[in-house]
N, C-alpha and C positions, 0 to 999 in steps of 0.2 A: 720807664717810662711812660710817662705821661700826654702821651698821642695817638687815637683812637686810626693813624690810621696803618696799617698792619705792613705796608711797606714800606712805610718811614723804618714801620717798630723791627723791621727782619735787616733794615740796611744799618741798623746803631748797632743793636747786637753785636755783630758783626762785625763791626768794626772796631768797639770795646770788648769785644772777651779776653784782652789781654790785662784788662787793667786791674781784674779781679776787684772786683763793687758787684753787688748785688743791684742788678737795675729794676727799677720799677715802672709800672705802668698806674695811668687812671683810672683803669683796671679793682686797683687794688685801695683803689679811695673817692669807689665810688659815692659818698657824700661831697665832692666836692662844685665848687659854683663854675658857671661857664667861666675862659678868662677870657675877656673881649680884645678882640684884634684890632685896633683902632690907630694906629699909629700910621703913619706917611709912608713910614719905612720899612724894612726888614729889621734894622739895630732897634730899630724903639720897639718890636713888639718882640721880638726874643728877649731882655730886658724885661718889659714889661711883666711876662709871665714867667720869666725864672725865679723874679722878685714874689710875686705872688701864689706863686707854689713851695718856693720854699719857705716863706710867710708862717702857709696853711699848714701845708707836711712837718717842719721841723725837720727833713734832711740837703741835702745839696741838692740843686735844680737847673738842670740844662736844657734850657731852652734854645730850639732849634724852627728861627722862622727862614721859607726859606721857597724858593719860587723863580721865574724862568722872566728873561729881561732882550727883548727884538728890539736889538734896531733900528727895523724902516717905522718901527708902529711908537718910535719916542721913547723908547723902554716897559710897555706896556707887556704881557698882564701884570709882571710885577709882583705888588702886597695881594695882588689881584688874583693871582697865578690859581689859587683853588678855586674860585668861584669866580670865575670871569666870564662860563655860559649860562651864569644865575639870571640874565639876560633873558632866553632864552625857554628856561627849562626853572622857572617858577610856578607850583608853591615848591619843588622836591630840585635835593641838591643835586648842583654838573656832573656826571658822572666823568671822570678821563677822558672819554673817546667825546665827550660834549666839548670841552676844553680846549683840546687840539685842534676837533675838530672847525667849533670857531675863528680857533688863530691861522689854519691851514684857508680860508671863508679870504681872510683876511690879507695874507699874500695870495690871495689870486694874483699872475701875472708880477710879479715881484721877480725879474730875475739872480740867478744861485744870489751870483756879486754882491746882492743886496742885504742878505738872507738872515745876514750875522747877529748870534745870541749869542748870553751865558747864562749860563743856575748859578745861581746868586747864596750862597749859602749863610745867615748869621747868627752865630752860638751868645747863649749868656753863660755866663756857670758862675751861679750865685747860691751863699752861703743861708742860712736861716738869720743870720746876724746883722744880715744885710749888703754887706759884700758884694760884688759882681768884678767877674773878665768877663773879655769880651774875644771872638777871636771873626774871620770876617772866612771862609772859601768860591773860588768863583770854577768854574770849566768854563774851557768857550766852545761855540762848534755852530752849527749852523741850519735852519730849519728848514727839514727835506720837505722834496714837494705834496710823498704820501707816505703815509705812515708801515711803521715796518719792526718786527722785532716782538717777542711775544717773553720777553721777560722785564722787569722794573716797573714804573708806577708812573702818575704826572702822565709828563712832555714824553720821555722816556722813549716811545715808537716815531718822534718828528724830531729827532733832536739829531741831530749827522756829526758827526768828530769824524775830523779829518783826521787825522792822524791813526785809523786806524780803518779807514774806508765802513762804519760800519752805524746804526742808531743804536742810543746808549740801550733799548732793550734790544736789540741783535749780540751783546757784548759780554752781557751774562754779570752773573756780583762779582764773581771773582776779579772782573775788571772794573769792571766798573766801581765796587769799595774802593781798588787805586785809584782813581782819575777824576772821580766826584769830585762835588763843589763842596757836601755832605763833607766828605773822606778829609778833602783839603782843609778845614774850618776844624776839623776833630782833631786832626795831627798836631794841631798848633795846642791843641786843651787837654792831652791827654796826658804830659809833662804835667802842668795846672794841678788835673783833676790827685795824681800820684801824691804830688808835694800838696795839697791841702787835705787830705787822707792821712799821712804821716802828723799832718800839722793838728790836725783835731783829739788824732792818740793821743799825741803830747801833750794838751790840753786836758784830757780827761786822769791821766794819768799823773799832774801836776795835781790839778784837784783829790786825786787823794781817790775816784771812783773805781770800785770791783770790776765796773766789766768795761770791755770795747763799746764806743763810739760806736752811733748809727754809722754802716756802712753802703748805706744806700745811693744811689744817686735816682731823680723822678725829670722826667726828659717830658717835657711838658710841646705839643705841635700841635698841629693839626691835620 
């Protein structure tokens, strides 16, 4: 799993554990260069990362670009979710608390009915031959007035889920992995992953190779 975000690693491992594939991370490829996130959308960033990592490693690569979009802020922080408070913390990178702290400050005085938001996850699954498939998942909620909960990561402590009357950080991984934006997007990819694994195995069998193809998926992210 080519992400340096430990929270995302744990979440993706849990969501993909029934696929029967080997999950690798950027730690398994220490010489890989940084993949810039220069796109204007989550979809552009995910596709660029997936294609680059698949080409460099020779493995399937599932790239996840995700973030928070807040209605009252015209979709911000959006693709800048992970570095939203960078203007306040330079030269060090912002922490999760820095980011959601800035968000809460910007929403001061905004009434509850106008604090709608959604987590968005765009996934791009790339094969080493350049083929790419995509999926999108969303989870709608409300930005809470203050942080609550100890689990999760990112903006989870301030993302209120009305159906559960709790923040995402209060729900715990079992519930989160059923309703999250990443869970929704990954659900659409599971069949594609399984089909592509079988297809690649068939390609190798036809070519007369005496060993199975690589079964690893490299998952780039931030």
